[in-house]
C-alpha positions as CSV (number, residue, x, y, z in Angstrom):
1,M,115.3,-99.9,16.9
2,I,113.8,-100.8,20.3
3,K,114.4,-97.1,21.1
4,Q,112.4,-96.0,18.2
5,I,109.8,-98.4,18.9
6,L,109.5,-97.0,22.6
7,V,109.2,-93.5,21.3
8,I,106.5,-94.4,18.9
9,L,104.5,-96.3,21.4
10,G,104.8,-93.2,23.8
11,V,103.4,-91.0,21.2
12,V,100.5,-93.1,20.4
13,L,99.8,-93.5,24.2
14,L,99.9,-89.7,24.6
15,L,97.7,-88.7,21.7
16,P,94.5,-89.7,23.2
17,L,95.3,-88.1,26.5
18,A,96.1,-84.8,24.6
19,A,93.3,-85.0,22.3
20,A,90.9,-85.5,25.3
21,E,92.4,-82.6,27.1
22,I,92.2,-80.3,24.0
23,N,88.5,-81.2,23.2
24,K,87.2,-81.4,26.7
25,K,85.3,-77.9,26.9
26,E,82.0,-76.5,28.1
27,L,79.1,-77.6,25.9
28,P,76.4,-74.8,25.4
29,V,73.6,-76.2,27.6
30,S,70.7,-74.0,28.6
31,Y,69.1,-76.4,31.1
32,F,69.4,-80.1,32.1
33,M,67.3,-82.2,34.5
34,M,67.8,-85.8,35.8
35,T,64.9,-88.2,36.2
36,G,66.2,-91.5,37.5
37,K,69.0,-92.7,35.4
38,V,67.7,-90.5,32.3
39,V,69.3,-87.1,31.8
40,V,67.5,-84.6,29.8
41,F,69.2,-81.7,28.2
42,I,68.3,-78.5,26.1
43,F,71.3,-77.0,24.2
44,E,71.6,-73.2,23.5
45,D,71.5,-73.7,19.7
46,N,68.5,-76.0,19.6
47,T,66.2,-74.8,22.4
48,D,63.1,-76.4,20.8
49,Q,64.5,-79.9,21.2
50,L,64.8,-82.0,24.3
51,F,67.6,-84.6,24.3
52,Y,67.3,-87.8,26.4
53,G,70.2,-90.1,27.2
54,K,71.4,-92.7,29.7
55,E,75.0,-93.2,30.7
56,G,76.8,-95.1,28.1
57,G,74.0,-94.3,25.5
58,R,73.6,-91.9,22.9
59,L,71.6,-88.7,23.1
60,A,68.3,-88.7,21.2
61,A,64.8,-87.4,21.0
62,K,62.3,-89.2,23.4
63,D,61.3,-91.6,20.7
64,G,64.9,-92.6,20.1
65,K,65.1,-91.1,16.8
66,A,68.5,-89.3,16.0
67,I,68.3,-85.4,16.1
68,P,69.8,-83.7,12.9
69,G,73.1,-82.1,13.6
70,Y,73.5,-84.1,16.7
71,E,73.4,-87.8,15.4
72,D,76.5,-89.1,17.2
73,L,76.2,-87.2,20.4
74,K,76.7,-89.9,23.2
75,L,76.4,-89.5,27.1
76,V,79.9,-91.2,28.0
77,K,79.6,-90.8,31.8
78,I,77.7,-89.2,34.7
79,E,80.4,-87.8,37.1
80,K,79.8,-86.2,40.4
81,E,80.8,-82.7,39.0
82,G,78.8,-83.2,35.7
83,F,78.3,-85.1,32.5
84,L,81.0,-86.2,30.1
85,V,79.5,-86.2,26.4
86,S,81.1,-87.0,23.2
87,G,80.4,-86.5,19.7
88,S,82.3,-85.9,16.2
89,G,85.6,-87.2,17.7
90,K,85.5,-84.4,20.6
91,E,84.7,-84.7,24.4
92,Y,82.5,-81.9,26.2
93,F,81.9,-81.6,29.9
94,I,78.6,-80.4,31.2
95,T,79.0,-79.1,34.8
96,K,76.2,-79.9,37.4
97,V,74.8,-76.7,39.4
98,S,75.3,-78.0,42.8
99,G,75.3,-76.9,46.5
100,R,73.1,-74.5,48.5
101,V,72.2,-71.3,46.4
102,R,73.4,-68.4,48.7
103,K,70.9,-65.5,49.5
104,T,73.3,-63.1,48.1
105,R,73.1,-64.7,44.8
106,V,69.5,-64.6,44.7
107,Q,69.4,-61.1,45.7
108,Q,71.5,-60.2,42.8
109,A,69.0,-61.7,40.3
110,M,66.4,-59.7,42.1
111,V,67.6,-56.2,41.5
112,K,68.2,-56.6,37.8
113,P,65.8,-54.2,35.8
114,F,63.8,-55.8,32.8
115,S,61.7,-54.5,30.2
116,V,59.0,-56.7,29.4
117,E,57.9,-54.8,26.5
118,N,61.2,-55.2,24.9
119,E,62.1,-58.8,25.6
120,K,60.4,-62.2,25.2
121,L,59.2,-63.7,28.4
122,E,61.2,-66.7,28.1
123,N,64.4,-64.5,28.0
124,I,63.2,-62.5,31.1
125,I,62.8,-65.9,33.0
126,E,66.1,-67.1,32.0
127,K,67.8,-64.1,33.2
128,L,65.8,-63.8,36.3
129,F,66.6,-67.4,37.5
130,K,70.4,-67.3,36.9
131,G,70.7,-66.9,40.5
132,V,69.0,-70.3,41.3
133,N,69.3,-73.9,40.0
134,L,66.9,-73.8,37.2
135,N,66.5,-77.2,35.5
136,Y,64.5,-76.4,32.2
137,A,61.7,-74.3,31.1
138,L,59.0,-75.0,28.6
139,L,57.0,-72.2,27.0
140,D,53.3,-72.6,26.9
141,N,51.6,-69.6,25.1
142,E,52.6,-66.8,27.4
143,N,53.0,-68.7,30.4
144,I,56.3,-70.5,31.5
145,K,56.4,-73.7,33.4
146,I,59.4,-74.2,35.4
147,G,60.9,-77.3,36.9
148,F,62.9,-76.3,40.0
149,S,65.8,-78.0,41.9
150,I,66.5,-75.2,44.3
151,K,67.6,-74.6,47.8
152,T,67.5,-71.0,49.3
153,E,68.0,-69.5,52.5
154,E,64.5,-68.2,52.4
155,P,61.1,-69.8,51.4
156,L,60.7,-70.2,47.7
157,D,57.4,-68.2,47.9
158,M,59.2,-64.9,49.1
159,V,62.0,-65.4,46.5
160,L,59.4,-65.6,43.7
161,D,57.5,-62.7,45.0
162,K,60.6,-60.4,45.3
163,I,61.8,-61.5,41.8
164,L,58.6,-61.4,39.6
165,I,56.1,-58.8,41.2
166,P,58.3,-55.6,40.5
167,I,58.3,-56.3,36.8
168,G,54.7,-57.0,36.4
169,F,54.6,-60.9,36.6
170,S,53.3,-63.1,39.4
171,W,53.2,-66.9,40.0
172,E,51.1,-69.8,41.4
173,Y,51.6,-73.5,42.1
174,E,49.8,-75.9,39.9
175,V,47.6,-78.1,41.9
176,S,50.1,-80.9,41.8
177,K,52.8,-78.5,43.3
178,R,55.3,-80.2,41.1
179,W,55.3,-76.9,38.8
180,V,55.6,-73.4,39.5
181,V,53.7,-71.4,36.8
182,I,54.7,-67.9,36.0
183,K,51.9,-65.6,34.7
184,K,51.2,-62.1,34.0
185,K,49.5,-60.3,36.9
186,S,46.2,-59.8,35.0
187,E,45.8,-63.5,34.5
188,L,46.3,-64.2,38.3
189,E,43.4,-61.9,39.1
190,L,41.1,-65.0,38.6
191,A,40.2,-66.9,41.7
192,N,41.3,-70.6,42.1
193,K,39.4,-73.2,44.1
194,I,39.5,-77.0,44.6
195,F,36.1,-78.5,45.6
196,F,36.5,-82.0,47.0
197,M,33.7,-84.5,46.8
198,P,32.0,-85.6,50.1
199,K,33.6,-88.6,51.7
200,N,30.3,-90.3,51.8
201,A,29.6,-90.0,48.1
202,K,29.1,-93.3,46.4
203,N,31.0,-92.5,43.2
204,K,33.1,-89.6,43.7
205,A,34.5,-89.5,40.0
206,Q,31.0,-89.6,38.6
207,L,29.8,-86.6,41.0
208,A,33.1,-84.9,40.0
209,E,32.3,-85.1,36.3
210,E,28.6,-83.9,36.7
211,L,29.9,-80.9,38.6
212,K,32.3,-80.1,35.9
213,E,29.6,-80.3,33.3
214,N,27.4,-78.0,35.5
215,V,30.1,-75.6,36.2
216,K,30.9,-75.3,32.3
217,A,27.6,-73.5,31.7
218,L,28.4,-70.9,34.5
219,L,31.8,-70.0,33.5
220,S,33.0,-66.6,32.1
221,K,35.3,-66.4,29.0
222,K,38.2,-66.5,31.3
223,G,36.9,-69.4,33.4
224,S,38.1,-73.0,33.3
225,V,37.2,-76.3,35.3
226,K,38.6,-79.8,35.4
227,V,38.5,-82.9,37.4
228,M,41.7,-83.6,39.1
229,P,43.5,-86.8,38.3
230,L,42.4,-88.7,41.4
231,G,38.6,-88.1,40.4
232,D,37.7,-86.9,44.0
233,S,37.9,-83.0,43.3
234,V,37.2,-80.3,40.8
235,Y,39.5,-77.4,40.2
236,V,37.9,-74.3,39.1
237,Q,39.1,-71.0,37.9
238,D,37.4,-67.7,37.1
239,T,36.8,-64.1,38.1
240,E,36.2,-63.4,41.7
241,E,32.5,-62.4,41.1
242,N,31.7,-65.3,39.0
243,M,33.3,-67.7,41.5
244,K,30.9,-66.7,44.3
245,V,28.0,-68.0,41.9
246,I,30.1,-71.2,41.0
247,E,30.6,-71.9,44.7
248,E,27.1,-71.5,45.8
249,I,25.9,-74.0,43.0
250,I,28.7,-76.5,43.7
251,R,27.8,-76.4,47.6
252,K,24.3,-77.0,46.7
253,M,24.9,-80.2,44.5
254,I,27.4,-81.4,47.0
255,D,25.1,-81.1,49.8
256,K,22.1,-82.8,48.4
């Protein structure tokens, strides 16, 4: 009787271990990023949805609402190698991309031929950046905003030039330099300039708003203007020819 009880206990104790081993597999994750203690995932079968979660909590939309088909997903543990996620009685392990990206890996990504006409831009970008640590990408019309967590053996500027220019795309930093924006070359023919308000200006934010309104009337159809978050500068984008006129007007207003 005691022997039977021990056998039963042994089976009961081993079952969870066996189940965890069987169910522990790779979850199809396109991208992930960590912001403090919060982890954000994009799954391959639901690329339009961002999943947010903290260790020990469930994965849900940003507003906390459950996502259909993923109601019981939980971020069990954040480990050094990756993330342990559970759901529907199964466990999944999402591996972190870590360590230095070797130069050879970046070169492999550079030489792959792509047809811009036959593939969506987001698919091209995804394939291009398999040689680096790409956290996530958000599609904005025809432009891609990409958040990087990358270490390369050569400057990022050179890497992006080598990858994108041969296939008809280029890139630029947004002013905050927290994003890299991938754009078609034709869009990058526009000139970009930041005009800072004079240090002795009594109200820099007010002057910046006045400049913005004046510049709006001068912009071409492709141009744009905005006051930067700190209120001490104006960012202008327009054709090279039109930018010369805009710059002259702004200088006159600033030097009053």
